[in-house]
Residue, then its C-alpha position, 0 to 999 in steps of 0.5 A: m369129197q364124199r362127205l361134200r356129195l352127201l351133204l349136197a344130197l341132203t339139200t337136193s336129191l334125197p326124196l325126203l328133202a326134194c322140193g316141189p312147186t311150192d318149195e316145201p319139202a316133200a314128205l315121206p310117210d310117217a315112220p312106223r313105231c316099234e319097240i326098240a331097246l336102248p343099245a348097251p355097248p359092252d364097253h363104254r370106251l370109243v375107238a379112234s378109227g381113221t377120222t371117226l370115233r366108234d363105240a363097241l358096237g361099231r357105230i359111228v359116234f358124234l360127240r356134242g358137249v360142253n366144258a364143265g367150265g370156268r368156275s372149275k379154275f378157282a377154289p373149290f374147283v368145281p363148275f357150280d356153287f354149293a353152300s356146304e359139303a352136305d349140299f354138294q350132291d344136290a348141286l351136282d345133280r342140278y348141274l348135270d340134269r340141266a346139261a342132260s336136258w340140252g342133249v349133250s353127250a360129252l363133258r370136257v371136265p377141267f381140273v387144275w394141278a393146283a387143286v389136285e396137289p396144292s402142296q408137293g407130294m400131298d394130293d387133296e382127296t376131298f377135291l379128287a372125290r368131288y371130281d370123281a363124283l362129277l365124272d360118275g354122275a355124268w355117266k349115269r346120264r349117258i354123258w361121256t367125259i374127258v379129263d382135261f388138265h387146264q391151264d391159262i397163263y400157267s398159274d393163279v399167281y399170275c391171274g390164271d390157273g393150272f400149275p401149283a405155285w410150288t412148281l415155280p422156283f422164284p417168289t410168287p404173288e398171291p393167287h387171284h382171278d380178277c384180271h380183264n384181258w388176262f391173256v395178254r400176259y402170255s406176251q407181256d409178262e416175263d414171269v409167265r414166259a419164264a415159267f413155261d421155259k422152265f417147265w419145258s426144260d424141266e430145269h427145276g423138276a416141274r415136268t418130272a412132277f407133271r409126269a408123276l401127276w398124270e400117272r396117278i390121274a390115268a391110273r385113278h380113272a382107268n376103269r371109271p365108266g364113261v371116261l373116254g380119255y385124257e387131255p394132257i394140257n390145255e392151250p400149251h404155250q411156248g414161253t420165249a421159244d420160236l413158235k414153229t420150232w417149239e411146236q415141232t421139236v418140243l410140243t409134238p414129242f411131248y404129246t408122244e411122250m404123254a400118250a405113251l405114259i397115259h396108255a401105260k396106265d390106261p391102254t384103251a383111253l383116247v388121248f386128246f392133244d391140243a394146239t396153242g391158244t394162238d393156233g386156236i384163233g387162226a386154225f393153223t398149227y406147226l404141230d406134227k402128228p404125235e406117235g401113238e394110237g388112240l389119238v384125237f386132235a383137240p384144237h380150239w377155235y375162237d373168233s377174235l371179233a366175237l371175243f372183243g366186242g365186234t360182230p363176227a361173220p357167221s361164215n367165219a365158222s365154216t372157213y376156219l373149222s374146215r381147216w381143222a377138219d382138213k388137218g384131221r384128214e391129213w393125219n387120219i385121226p378124229v378132230l374134237i373142237g375142245e373150245s369155242g364160244v361167245p359172250r352171252d351179251l353178243e347181239t348176234a349170239g344165237e345166229y353165230v352159235t348156230a353157224v358154229y354148229d352147222a360147221m361142226d355138222d358139215n365137217a363131221l367134227h366133235f365139239t364141246y362148247w366153252e362153257y357151262s358154269d353155275s356160279k355167281e362169281t366169275w373167273n377174270f370177268e368172263d361171261l361165256s357161260l351158257i347160264d348167267y350169274e342168277g342161274q338163268e339160261a342165255t336163251a339164244i345160245t342154249s337154243a342153238v346148243a340144244r339141237p338134234y344130232a346123230r349120237a350113234v349111227a349104225g352104218e357108214a358114210p353118215a351125213f346130217r344137217y339141222d335147219a334151225a329156222a325150220r326145226r328140221f333135222a335130216l340124216t342119211y347113211d348106208a346101213p350094213a347087211e345086219n342093221g343095227v340101231t341108230e340113236i338121234v338126240v332130239p332135245e324136247r325143247n326143240y319140239p314143244t308140240g311134238y315132232r313127226v318122223e319121216l323114214s325111208n324104211g324101217c321103224v322108230d321108237a320115240t319113247h326114250p326121253g330126248l332120244l329117237l331110236v331108228r331100226p331100218t328094214a333088214g336088207q335095205e342099204r340106204v337109210e333116210i330120216s327126217v325129223v320135223p315139227r308137228 
């Protein structure tokens, strides 16, 4: 209720948004300019503190990012095309520079086990070095990363991705990624369900090998700057088991086990745990809260109408995403929506994605949009990337994704909202006795003729590209900020 009251205040009682006879917001004085150094926390890691994420300076952090996408699901298992090994670094830089221009603070970076360990007992160091370079390059641009083991319908031998064929005890077809409606194989392909059954039971040792994989992955990235943590498995599936029973008696203990395993190698890492793909449609799960510290609930949410050619109601985003926010409050842990997205050709894509981001802001959710691939070849004909096959942005969607938000707030009870039509961003928070520096991401594309800052007290520094730094006046408890076009 406290957050609801704060959000209501943004549109009613705050002086910077109060409306006069013409219904135009009453302006505060233009904020004084001052020189503010970009804060440098002593550690890159974030800490789960109740439902919030905090940096090493104690600031409340909001993650807004993208998935380093579907192109990572098939060889050479990176989210962009490159002509040769000599071209890899240039292609990586172009890819990350574009992501940085959108103002993202996080990348969820998929890897498939089949890329790491194509033959049992032999890791592919070429792939691992490329993956390392992506993580390192992201942090050079102040983009945090989440290491995500990604699977869909178990393996590429079933027209999916994830587990290597050698984890299957029976003959397998050749890998491929040319299936429309690939997801129906969860319910219609007996081999897919059997593969999951054998994995969860560890009947042929695949789960034992999976634990060993994660021990190596966590140890490899334990000291890598910018890596926030690890997601043990994307959209796990129950096989032939009853969903409710399996989520409570198999999946929940699995996450407890994986959190302990990862923390044994990387004690300060966050562990992001996902719900099933089915859960990600209705925003409902039978999962219980796993045991352990540093946990972040990382479910997905997709509007089925948006995926299957219909016209979804933007209000659906508020309805369903609030359910996941409620689950985070019930468990008292942060919630990151690991995936949500729409096809590029959806007529109402811009309006719809804007509604999704509004719901993320209103519910204080973290978010990584699905997805961002720079590739002429698709995975199973999907068209959810923020750019098309010619490398051109899906303008309506990227305009909705690249929006102002509070990256790090030096205070308590933050609430922010962005009016996309008016291009007006507003943030309020309670400052501590010794005021720190708050960071607001302001993508330059949102304000081509510049912007003006209204501030209740203190000063701002807009000289850092894409960032607005705010330092309140010492001793002032309430801070109110608004960014508006010039």
